[in-house]
C-alpha positions as CSV (number, residue, x, y, z in Angstrom):
1,M,57.2,29.6,27.0
2,P,54.9,29.2,23.9
3,D,51.3,30.1,24.3
4,N,50.0,26.7,23.4
5,L,52.0,25.1,26.2
6,Q,50.8,27.6,28.7
7,H,47.2,26.8,27.8
8,Q,47.7,23.1,28.0
9,K,49.3,23.1,31.5
10,P,46.2,24.2,33.4
11,N,44.1,21.7,31.4
12,S,46.4,18.9,32.3
13,D,46.4,19.9,36.0
14,A,42.6,19.9,36.0
15,Q,42.4,16.5,34.4
16,S,44.9,15.1,36.9
17,T,42.8,16.6,39.8
18,E,39.6,15.1,38.4
19,H,41.4,11.7,38.0
20,I,42.5,11.8,41.6
21,K,39.0,12.7,42.8
22,S,37.5,9.9,40.8
23,G,40.2,7.5,42.1
24,S,39.5,8.5,45.7
25,G,35.8,8.0,45.0
26,M,36.4,4.5,43.7
27,L,38.4,3.8,46.8
28,H,35.4,4.8,49.0
29,I,33.0,2.7,46.9
30,A,35.2,-0.4,46.9
31,P,34.9,-1.1,50.7
32,K,31.2,-0.7,50.5
33,R,31.0,-3.2,47.7
34,K,33.1,-5.6,49.7
35,A,30.9,-5.2,52.7
36,G,27.8,-5.8,50.6
37,L,29.4,-9.0,49.2
38,K,30.3,-10.2,52.7
39,R,26.7,-10.0,53.7
40,L,25.7,-12.3,50.8
41,Y,28.1,-15.0,51.8
42,W,25.3,-17.2,53.1
43,I,23.7,-17.6,49.6
44,P,26.4,-20.0,48.2
45,V,26.6,-21.7,51.6
46,A,22.8,-22.3,51.6
47,L,22.9,-23.5,48.0
48,F,25.7,-26.0,48.8
49,W,23.8,-27.5,51.7
50,L,20.5,-27.7,49.7
51,I,22.3,-29.4,46.8
52,L,23.9,-31.9,49.3
53,W,20.5,-32.5,50.9
54,Q,19.0,-33.3,47.5
55,I,21.9,-35.7,46.6
56,V,21.4,-37.5,49.9
57,Y,17.7,-37.7,49.3
58,Q,18.3,-39.2,45.8
59,F,20.6,-41.7,47.4
60,V,18.3,-42.7,50.2
61,H,15.2,-42.5,48.0
62,Q,12.7,-43.2,50.9
63,D,10.4,-40.3,51.9
64,L,9.8,-41.9,55.3
65,L,13.4,-41.5,56.2
66,L,14.3,-38.3,54.5
67,A,12.1,-35.8,52.6
68,S,13.4,-33.7,49.7
69,P,14.0,-29.9,50.1
70,L,11.0,-29.3,47.8
71,Q,8.7,-31.4,49.9
72,V,9.9,-29.8,53.1
73,F,9.6,-26.2,52.0
74,G,6.3,-26.9,50.3
75,R,4.9,-28.3,53.6
76,L,6.3,-25.2,55.4
77,A,4.5,-22.9,53.0
78,E,1.3,-24.8,53.8
79,L,1.8,-24.5,57.5
80,C,2.3,-20.8,57.2
81,R,-1.2,-20.4,56.0
82,Q,-2.6,-22.0,59.1
83,P,-3.5,-19.8,62.1
84,D,-2.6,-22.5,64.6
85,F,0.9,-22.6,63.2
86,W,1.6,-19.0,64.1
87,L,-0.2,-19.4,67.5
88,A,2.1,-22.3,68.4
89,T,5.2,-20.3,67.3
90,L,4.1,-17.3,69.4
91,Y,3.5,-19.4,72.5
92,S,6.8,-21.2,72.2
93,L,8.6,-17.9,71.6
94,L,7.1,-16.4,74.8
95,R,7.9,-19.4,77.0
96,I,11.5,-19.7,75.9
97,E,12.2,-15.9,76.0
98,A,10.6,-15.6,79.4
99,G,12.9,-18.3,80.8
100,F,15.9,-16.7,79.0
101,I,15.2,-13.2,80.4
102,L,14.7,-14.5,83.9
103,A,18.0,-16.5,83.7
104,V,19.9,-13.5,82.4
105,L,18.7,-11.2,85.2
106,S,19.1,-13.7,87.9
107,G,22.6,-14.8,86.7
108,T,23.8,-11.2,86.5
109,V,22.6,-10.5,90.1
110,L,24.1,-13.7,91.4
111,A,27.4,-12.9,89.6
112,V,27.6,-9.5,91.3
113,L,26.8,-11.0,94.7
114,T,29.3,-13.8,94.4
115,A,32.0,-11.5,93.1
116,R,31.5,-9.1,96.0
117,Y,30.9,-11.7,98.8
118,A,33.1,-14.8,98.6
119,W,31.1,-16.8,101.1
120,I,28.0,-16.7,98.8
121,N,30.1,-18.4,96.1
122,H,30.7,-21.3,98.4
123,F,26.9,-22.0,98.4
124,I,26.2,-21.2,94.7
125,Y,29.1,-23.1,93.0
126,P,28.0,-26.7,94.1
127,A,24.5,-26.1,92.8
128,V,25.7,-24.7,89.5
129,S,28.1,-27.7,89.1
130,A,25.2,-30.1,89.7
131,I,23.1,-28.3,87.1
132,R,25.8,-28.6,84.5
133,S,26.4,-32.3,85.2
134,T,22.7,-33.4,85.2
135,P,21.1,-34.3,81.9
136,I,18.3,-32.0,80.7
137,A,15.8,-35.0,80.5
138,S,16.2,-35.6,84.2
139,F,15.2,-32.0,85.1
140,I,12.3,-32.2,82.7
141,I,10.9,-35.3,84.2
142,L,11.3,-34.0,87.7
143,A,9.7,-30.6,86.7
144,L,6.7,-32.5,85.3
145,V,6.1,-33.9,88.8
146,W,6.3,-30.4,90.4
147,M,4.6,-28.1,88.0
148,S,2.3,-27.7,84.9
149,S,3.6,-28.3,81.4
150,N,3.6,-24.6,80.5
151,R,5.8,-23.7,83.5
152,V,8.2,-26.7,82.8
153,V,9.5,-25.0,79.6
154,I,10.2,-21.7,81.4
155,F,11.8,-23.5,84.3
156,I,14.1,-25.7,82.1
157,V,15.3,-22.7,80.0
158,F,16.0,-20.8,83.2
159,L,17.9,-23.7,84.7
160,M,20.1,-24.2,81.6
161,V,20.9,-20.6,80.9
162,L,21.6,-19.4,84.5
163,P,25.0,-21.2,84.9
164,I,26.3,-19.7,81.6
165,V,25.4,-16.1,82.5
166,W,26.6,-16.5,86.1
167,T,30.0,-17.9,85.1
168,N,30.8,-15.4,82.4
169,V,29.6,-12.2,84.2
170,M,31.4,-13.2,87.3
171,E,34.6,-13.8,85.3
172,G,34.2,-10.3,83.7
173,I,33.7,-8.7,87.1
174,R,36.9,-10.3,88.4
175,K,38.9,-9.2,85.4
176,I,38.1,-5.5,85.8
177,D,41.4,-3.7,85.7
178,P,42.4,-2.7,89.2
179,L,44.4,0.3,87.9
180,L,41.1,1.8,86.7
181,L,39.6,1.3,90.2
182,E,42.7,3.0,91.7
183,M,42.3,5.9,89.3
184,A,38.6,6.2,90.3
185,A,39.6,6.3,94.0
186,V,42.3,9.0,93.3
187,F,39.9,11.2,91.4
188,Q,37.1,10.5,93.9
189,L,34.5,9.2,91.4
190,S,31.1,8.3,92.8
191,R,29.9,4.7,92.7
192,R,27.5,5.6,89.9
193,Q,30.3,7.0,87.8
194,I,32.5,3.9,88.5
195,F,29.6,1.7,87.3
196,R,29.1,3.7,84.1
197,Y,32.6,4.5,83.2
198,I,34.5,1.3,84.3
199,D,32.2,-1.6,85.3
200,V,29.9,-1.7,82.3
201,P,32.5,-1.3,79.5
202,S,34.7,-4.0,81.2
203,V,32.0,-6.6,81.8
204,S,30.0,-6.0,78.6
205,P,32.1,-8.4,76.3
206,F,31.6,-11.2,78.8
207,F,27.9,-10.4,79.1
208,I,27.4,-10.4,75.3
209,A,29.2,-13.8,75.0
210,S,27.1,-15.4,77.7
211,A,23.8,-13.9,76.4
212,T,24.4,-15.1,72.8
213,T,25.5,-18.6,73.9
214,G,22.7,-18.8,76.4
215,L,20.1,-17.9,73.7
216,G,21.0,-20.8,71.5
217,L,21.0,-23.2,74.5
218,A,17.6,-21.8,75.5
219,W,16.0,-22.8,72.3
220,K,17.5,-26.3,72.5
221,A,16.4,-26.9,76.0
222,G,13.0,-25.2,75.5
223,I,12.1,-27.3,72.5
224,A,13.3,-30.5,74.3
225,A,11.1,-29.6,77.3
226,E,8.1,-29.0,75.0
227,V,8.6,-32.3,73.3
228,L,8.5,-34.2,76.6
229,S,5.9,-32.1,78.3
230,T,3.8,-31.4,75.2
231,P,2.0,-28.2,76.3
232,A,-0.8,-26.8,74.3
233,N,0.2,-24.6,71.3
234,S,3.9,-25.4,71.2
235,L,6.4,-26.2,68.5
236,G,7.8,-29.0,70.5
237,G,4.3,-30.6,70.7
238,R,4.0,-30.3,66.9
239,L,7.3,-32.0,66.5
240,Y,6.2,-34.8,68.7
241,E,2.9,-35.3,66.7
242,A,4.8,-35.3,63.4
243,K,7.1,-38.0,64.8
244,I,4.2,-40.1,65.9
245,Y,2.4,-39.9,62.6
246,L,5.6,-40.3,60.6
247,E,5.2,-37.0,58.8
248,T,8.8,-36.5,57.9
249,P,8.3,-33.3,55.7
250,E,6.4,-31.7,58.6
251,L,9.0,-32.7,61.1
252,L,11.8,-31.2,59.0
253,A,9.7,-28.1,58.3
254,Y,9.3,-27.4,62.0
255,T,13.0,-28.1,62.6
256,I,13.9,-25.5,59.9
257,L,11.5,-23.0,61.5
258,I,13.1,-23.5,65.0
259,I,16.6,-23.1,63.6
260,T,15.6,-20.0,61.7
261,L,13.9,-18.4,64.7
262,S,16.9,-19.1,66.9
263,L,19.4,-17.6,64.4
264,L,17.3,-14.5,63.8
265,L,16.8,-13.8,67.5
266,E,20.5,-14.3,68.1
267,K,21.3,-11.8,65.4
268,L,18.8,-9.3,66.9
269,L,20.2,-9.8,70.4
270,V,23.8,-9.3,69.2
271,A,22.9,-6.1,67.3
272,I,21.1,-4.7,70.4
273,L,23.9,-5.6,72.8
274,Q,26.7,-4.4,70.4
275,N,24.9,-1.0,70.0
276,T,24.5,-0.7,73.7
277,G,28.2,-1.7,74.3
278,K,29.3,0.9,71.7
279,Y,27.2,3.6,73.6
280,F,28.9,2.8,76.9
281,H,32.4,2.6,75.3
282,R,31.7,6.0,73.6
283,H,30.3,7.6,76.7
284,G,32.2,5.4,79.2
285,R,36.0,5.2,79.3
286,I,36.5,7.7,76.5
287,E,34.3,10.4,78.0
288,I,36.0,12.1,80.9
289,P,33.8,12.9,83.9
290,G,33.8,16.3,85.4
291,N,35.7,15.1,88.4
292,L,38.7,14.2,86.3
293,D,39.1,17.9,85.3
294,K,40.0,18.7,88.9
295,K,43.2,17.9,90.5
296,P,43.3,14.6,92.5
297,A,43.0,14.7,96.2
298,V,46.3,15.6,97.9
299,Q,47.7,12.7,99.9
300,G,49.9,13.0,102.9
301,E,53.4,11.7,103.1
302,N,52.2,8.7,105.1
303,S,49.6,7.7,102.6
304,I,52.1,8.1,99.7
305,E,54.6,6.0,101.5
306,S,52.0,3.3,102.3
307,T,50.9,3.3,98.7
308,S,54.4,2.9,97.4
309,E,55.1,0.1,100.0
310,K,52.0,-1.8,98.8
311,N,53.0,-1.4,95.2
312,N,56.6,-2.7,96.0
313,K,55.2,-5.7,97.8
314,S,52.8,-6.5,95.0
315,G,55.5,-5.9,92.3
316,G,53.4,-3.2,90.6
317,L,54.6,0.1,89.3
318,T,54.1,3.3,91.3
């Protein structure tokens, strides 16, 4: 082979190797760029709705009925410079989140009890059905007779979120795979191990769905309770005052603030719950406890026959 061809071959191989590396590098960069673009999808969506808002404002052309986006965001910027504005936001946040946390804890405990003891479900289900069917305004008016305006908000949020958490968590408990429980019995796992490796990973999707749905409803019910009960330092009370004095820009500014707070808190809650769920999935079903390294407990012939008979009756596989 000529010398010039022998010298050109290694160079061509090196160039092809560099080309492959650069191509693989571009393949790694492309998904990252796509993920970054997906996070910015809200920008054109927000621009669309702002443009549509401005068009409707130009068509209505009455500031009393509808304020322009520029007026609303200008008024919101003015409110942000007032200390009372942040104080009202903080108090409303504390009231609503207090009711939400109480509802999540109580709903989870009730779901565990009703899933374990069927007779408790007979007493809880009618009350939950009544809560779902009754309008929020009726509960708010009754609560105003029973308690102070500050406690009304917490009570209403608790009352509206509790049925959602209870229903979803109880459904998740009932849908735990019985084969996993049989495996835990065979390998003699403790109750703590069953809770960590089976119960939590199975119920977590239902819990996350109930928590995110309940948080949005908590803000709706909490602000409605504040509008009717008008407690001191509350966003609902500010909304009511803006409605009385026909301050449309301020009314819309508080509405945008409430929507933004609700969305941000929902995103934060989803991130926390998803990270927690990933931890339990990573250290739950996938991680093998020490008991599983041992051989399962030896069963006698009678127990094996009884197990096979149960499976045959239920139609399951042995």
